[in-house]
C-alpha positions in Angstrom: 31.2 -16.2 2.4 30.0 -12.6 2.8 26.9 -12.9 5.0 26.1 -9.2 4.8 25.3 -9.3 1.0 22.6 -12.0 1.6 20.8 -10.2 4.5 18.9 -7.7 2.3 17.7 -10.4 -0.1 16.7 -12.6 2.8 14.5 -9.7 4.1 13.0 -9.3 0.6 12.1 -13.0 0.6 10.5 -12.5 4.1 8.4 -9.8 2.5 7.3 -12.2 -0.2 6.5 -14.8 2.5 4.3 -12.3 4.3 2.5 -11.6 1.1 1.7 -15.3 0.6 0.5 -15.6 4.2 -1.7 -12.6 3.7 -3.3 -14.2 0.6 -4.1 -17.3 2.7 -5.6 -15.1 5.5 -7.8 -13.2 3.0 -9.2 -16.4 1.5 -10.0 -17.6 5.0 -11.6 -14.4 5.9 -9.0 -13.3 8.5 -8.5 -9.8 7.3 -6.9 -8.7 10.5 -4.3 -11.3 10.1 -3.8 -10.2 6.5 -3.2 -6.7 7.7 -0.5 -7.9 10.2 1.3 -9.9 7.5 1.2 -7.0 5.0 2.5 -4.6 7.7 5.4 -7.1 8.4 6.1 -7.4 4.7 6.3 -3.6 4.3 8.6 -3.5 7.4 10.9 -6.0 5.7 10.6 -4.1 2.4 11.9 -0.9 4.1 14.8 -2.5 5.8 16.0 -4.6 2.9 16.8 -1.4 0.9 18.2 0.4 3.8 20.6 -2.4 4.7 21.6 -2.9 1.1 22.7 0.7 1.0 24.2 0.5 4.5 26.3 -2.6 3.6 27.0 -1.3 0.1 25.7 -4.5 -1.5 22.9 -3.1 -3.6 22.7 -4.7 -7.0 20.5 -5.6 -9.9 19.4 -8.9 -8.3 18.1 -7.1 -5.2 16.2 -4.6 -7.4 14.4 -7.3 -9.3 13.8 -9.4 -6.3 12.4 -6.4 -4.5 9.9 -5.7 -7.3 8.8 -9.3 -7.5 8.2 -9.5 -3.8 6.3 -6.2 -3.8 4.1 -7.5 -6.7 2.7 -10.1 -4.3 2.6 -8.2 -1.0 1.7 -4.8 -2.5 0.0 -5.8 -5.7 -1.8 -9.1 -5.5 -2.9 -8.8 -1.9 -4.7 -5.4 -2.0 -6.4 -6.3 -5.3 -7.6 -9.6 -3.8 -8.8 -8.0 -0.6 -10.9 -5.5 -2.6 -12.3 -8.3 -4.6 -13.3 -10.1 -1.4 -14.8 -7.0 0.1 -17.0 -6.4 -3.0 -18.0 -10.1 -3.0 -18.9 -10.1 0.7 -21.2 -7.1 0.2 -22.9 -8.7 -2.8 -23.5 -11.9 -0.8 -24.6 -10.3 2.5 -26.7 -7.3 1.4 -29.8 -8.2 -0.5 -30.1 -4.7 -2.1 -26.8 -5.5 -3.9 -27.6 -9.0 -5.0 -27.5 -9.9 -8.7 -30.9 -9.1 -10.3 -32.1 -7.9 -13.7 -31.8 -4.3 -12.5 -28.3 -4.7 -11.0 -26.8 -7.4 -13.2 -23.6 -5.4 -13.4 -23.0 -5.9 -9.7 -21.7 -9.4 -10.5 -18.8 -7.8 -12.4 -17.9 -5.1 -9.9 -15.9 -7.4 -7.6 -13.4 -8.0 -10.4 -12.8 -4.2 -10.5 -10.7 -4.8 -7.4 -8.0 -6.3 -9.5 -7.5 -2.9 -11.2 -5.4 -2.2 -8.2 -3.2 -5.3 -8.9 -2.8 -4.3 -12.6 -1.9 -0.7 -11.7 0.5 -1.9 -9.1 2.2 -4.1 -11.6 2.6 -1.3 -14.1 3.9 1.0 -11.4 6.5 -1.5 -10.2 7.8 -2.1 -13.7 7.9 1.6 -14.5 9.7 2.4 -11.2 12.6 0.1 -12.2 13.2 2.1 -15.4 12.2 5.6 -14.4 15.3 7.5 -13.6 13.2 10.3 -12.1 12.4 8.1 -9.1 15.9 7.5 -7.8 15.5 9.8 -4.8 11.7 10.4 -4.9 8.5 8.9 -6.2 6.2 9.7 -9.1 2.8 8.5 -8.0 1.8 6.7 -4.8 4.2 4.0 -3.8 2.7 0.5 -3.7 3.3 -0.1 0.0 1.5 3.1 0.9 -1.4 2.2 -1.4 -1.6 -1.3 0.1 -1.8 0.1 3.6 -4.7 2.3 2.4 -6.6 -0.6 1.0 -5.8 -3.0 3.9 -7.1 -0.4 6.4 -10.7 -0.6 5.0 -11.8 -3.8 6.9 -9.8 -2.7 10.0 -11.8 0.5 10.1 -15.0 -1.4 9.6 -14.2 -3.9 12.4 -12.4 -1.7 14.9 -13.5 1.8 14.0 -15.3 4.2 16.3 -17.2 6.0 13.6 -20.5 4.2 12.6 -21.1 6.5 9.6 -17.7 5.5 8.2 -18.4 1.8 8.7 -21.7 2.2 6.9 -20.1 4.1 4.0 -17.4 1.4 3.6 -20.2 -1.2 3.3 -21.4 0.5 0.1 -19.9 -1.1 -3.1 -20.0 2.2 -4.9 -17.8 3.8 -2.2 -15.4 0.9 -2.6 -15.5 1.3 -6.4 -14.6 5.0 -6.0 -11.7 4.1 -3.7 -10.5 1.5 -6.2 -10.5 3.9 -9.1 -8.7 6.6 -7.0 -6.2 4.1 -5.9 -5.6 2.9 -9.4 -5.1 6.5 -10.6 -2.8 7.5 -7.8 -0.4 4.6 -8.3 0.7 5.9 -11.7 -0.3 9.6 -11.5 2.3 12.2 -12.5 2.5 13.5 -8.9 6.0 13.9 -7.5 6.1 12.6 -3.9 9.0 12.8 -1.5 10.6 9.5 -0.6 9.9 8.0 2.8 13.0 5.8 2.7 15.9 6.8 5.0 19.3 6.8 3.4 20.8 7.8 6.7 19.3 7.9 10.1 20.3 11.4 11.1 18.2 14.6 11.5 20.3 16.7 9.0 19.6 14.4 6.0 16.2 13.0 7.0 14.4 15.7 8.9 11.4 15.6 6.5 11.0 11.9 6.7 11.5 11.8 10.5 9.0 14.6 11.1 6.4 12.9 8.9 6.9 9.6 10.7 6.4 11.3 14.1 3.3 12.9 12.7 2.0 9.5 11.5 2.7 7.8 14.8 0.8 10.5 16.7 -2.2 10.2 14.3 -2.1 6.4 14.7 -2.2 6.7 18.5 -5.1 9.1 18.4 -7.2 7.7 15.6 -6.1 4.1 15.3 -6.8 2.6 11.9 -8.8 5.6 10.7 -5.4 7.4 10.7 -4.1 5.4 7.9 -6.0 7.0 5.0 -5.5 10.4 6.7 -1.7 9.8 6.7 -1.7 8.8 3.0 -3.8 11.9 2.1 -1.5 14.1 4.2 1.6 12.6 2.5 0.2 13.5 -1.0 -0.9 17.0 0.0 2.4 17.7 1.8 4.4 16.5 -1.3 2.3 18.8 -3.6 2.9 21.8 -1.3 6.6 21.1 -1.2 6.7 20.8 -5.0 4.9 24.1 -5.3 7.3 25.9 -2.9 10.3 24.4 -4.7 9.1 25.7 -8.0 8.7 29.2 -6.6 
């Protein structure tokens, strides 16, 4: 038996398991645990593809398995979290309770699942879009998931009171949801963050960006996550503009 060919798929299944554990954590209100499980899932998601290429065992089964696992960890989980954040605001803040004047607030929590729907469409499109072999078109689902999962972490552990207050507003969350839904399938070319080879010559852009991200995380903790995502998009747009020139 060739053990190597099963290692990437085993990591993909661990990604799926982390997504399932994150769902349980969200239902129980442990958003910090959900963040940890999602981060582990994304870690496994990175290494399954890398090892599949390293061991030269990449195949159609791995591609399909990867998308199905991502659909849970990076599709269902962020949509469910946004739903729960909306729901919590509606229950805990009287000004947002369901009344004759604000009856639509009862529907707003379900807008969170727009993220899940957009993630599903992106993952299906990614598998058939030949333009995304070496780069991305639109924000990758793992990056989008980290963006959404960072919201309660910023609220609980953030050092900026104004930001915590803003994230307790359902209309701010609604804007974030709509932006997230758009970015997932936007026609914006983004450079790939996956390493094909761990050497400076072929991965200097990715390595430099990872170092930048780590520095931001050390300095700003969870607030760094949305800044990293924004920087990733802006840097990709700048590189695209320069390449055209």
